[in-house]
Every structure is written in C-alpha cells, then in structure tokens.
C-alpha positions in Angstrom: -75.3 -10.1 -37.5 -78.8 -8.7 -37.4 -80.6 -8.0 -40.7 -80.9 -4.3 -41.6 -84.2 -2.7 -40.9 -85.9 -1.0 -43.8 -85.0 2.4 -42.3 -81.4 1.4 -42.2 -81.4 0.2 -45.8 -83.0 3.5 -46.9 -80.4 5.5 -44.9 -77.6 3.5 -46.4 -78.9 4.0 -50.0 -79.3 7.7 -49.4 -75.7 7.9 -48.1 -74.4 5.9 -51.1 -76.2 8.3 -53.5 -74.8 11.3 -51.7 -71.3 9.8 -51.7 -71.5 9.3 -55.5 -72.8 12.9 -56.0 -70.0 14.2 -53.8 -67.4 12.2 -55.8 -68.8 13.6 -59.0 -68.6 17.2 -57.7 -64.9 16.6 -56.8 -64.3 15.1 -60.2 -66.0 18.0 -62.0 -63.7 20.4 -60.2 -60.6 18.4 -61.4 -62.1 18.3 -65.0 -62.7 22.1 -64.9 -59.0 22.6 -64.2 -58.2 20.6 -67.3 -61.0 21.4 -69.7 -62.1 24.9 -68.6 -65.9 25.5 -68.8 -67.9 22.4 -68.1 -71.5 21.2 -67.6 -72.2 17.9 -66.0 -75.4 16.2 -65.0 -76.1 12.9 -63.3 -79.1 11.1 -64.7 -80.5 7.6 -64.5 -80.8 5.3 -61.5 -78.3 7.2 -59.3 -80.1 10.5 -59.9 -83.5 8.8 -59.2 -82.2 6.9 -56.2 -83.3 3.5 -57.6 -79.8 2.2 -58.3 -78.6 -1.3 -57.5 -75.2 -3.1 -57.1 -74.7 -3.3 -60.9 -75.8 0.2 -61.8 -73.6 2.5 -63.8 -73.2 6.1 -62.8 -74.7 7.9 -65.9 -73.5 11.4 -66.6 -73.5 13.9 -69.4 -70.3 15.9 -69.7 -70.3 19.0 -71.9 -67.1 20.9 -72.9 -66.1 23.0 -75.9 -62.8 21.0 -75.7 -64.6 18.1 -77.3 -64.9 20.1 -80.6 -63.0 18.6 -83.5 -62.6 15.3 -81.7 -64.2 12.1 -82.8 -67.2 11.2 -80.6 -65.8 7.9 -79.5 -62.4 9.4 -78.4 -63.8 12.3 -76.4 -64.1 10.3 -73.2 -60.4 9.6 -73.2 -60.3 12.9 -71.4 -62.1 11.2 -68.6 -59.6 8.4 -68.0 -59.3 9.3 -64.3 -63.1 9.1 -63.8 -64.6 7.6 -60.7 -65.5 3.9 -60.9 -68.5 2.8 -62.9 -68.8 6.3 -64.6 -70.6 6.0 -68.0 -70.3 9.4 -69.7 -71.8 10.9 -72.8 -69.4 13.6 -73.9 -70.9 16.4 -76.0 -69.9 19.8 -77.2 -72.2 22.7 -76.1 -73.9 22.8 -79.5 -74.5 19.0 -79.5 -75.9 19.2 -76.0 -78.3 22.0 -76.9 -79.6 20.1 -79.9 -79.9 16.8 -78.0 -81.5 18.3 -74.9 -84.4 19.6 -77.0 -85.4 16.1 -77.9 -88.3 14.5 -76.0 -86.2 11.4 -75.1 -83.5 13.4 -73.4 -86.0 15.7 -71.7 -87.6 12.7 -70.1 -84.3 11.0 -69.2 -83.2 14.2 -67.5 -86.4 14.9 -65.6 -84.9 13.6 -62.4 -81.3 14.7 -63.0 -78.8 16.0 -60.5 -76.9 19.0 -61.8 -73.3 18.7 -60.8 -72.0 21.8 -62.5 -73.5 23.9 -65.3 -71.1 26.5 -66.7 -73.0 26.5 -70.0 -76.5 26.9 -68.5 -77.8 23.9 -70.3 -79.7 22.2 -67.5 -82.0 25.1 -66.7 -81.7 24.8 -63.0 -84.2 21.9 -63.0 -83.4 19.0 -60.8 -81.0 19.1 -57.8 -77.9 21.1 -58.0 
C-alpha cells in the first residue's frame, strides 16, 4: 500500500470534518423533534480542523427544556448522541451569560453553527 500524499491526507481530514458536521446536523434535527427550539454550535478541534484520532466532538447545546434540571443531568437528554460527542448543555439564559465572557468568545471564534433557533451565535463562523 502506498503512503498517502499530503493532498490525500488533507482531503481525508476535510471529508472527516464534513462527515462529523453532517452527523451533527442530522442529530440536531432529531433533538429539535424532542426538545423544541434548539441552538447548537461545534467548537474546538473539529471546528478548527485540527482534530486528531483522540479528539472529542465539542458542542454547546442550548434548550429551554434544560430549565429546572440539574446541570449534570441535562445531557441525559443526549443519550443517543453521535460517538465522541462532548456536550455542554445550557439554558438560553445561561448561554447568553456565558457567551459574553472573554473565554467563551475566544473558544467560539472558529465555531460551526449547526442550528441557532435562539440567535445566540450571531451568525459568526460557518453555518
């Protein structure tokens, strides 16, 4: 078997990133059917494109259905999530507060907006 060229490696990584984004879009559609309004953004290494074999798929999931639920139990709603999904589950109010902080603004600079029913991600990044 011949080693992959650099161009082949880049194409394969782009294809893997697009596959993960497509999987997240399908998953967001299923979540919307269960949770109603939803915002979801991919951030981290998959959003930037510098992921590796051990990378998690980091997402923020925002739903009003998370209100009155303990923070640590919210992601139980995501039990059917795609592999390696690492979600932060916020209410819209929590998201607005957190997204105003410099750390999150920086972390989401290269995000991929999957869905944004709450208008939280300001159309920045891919959609």
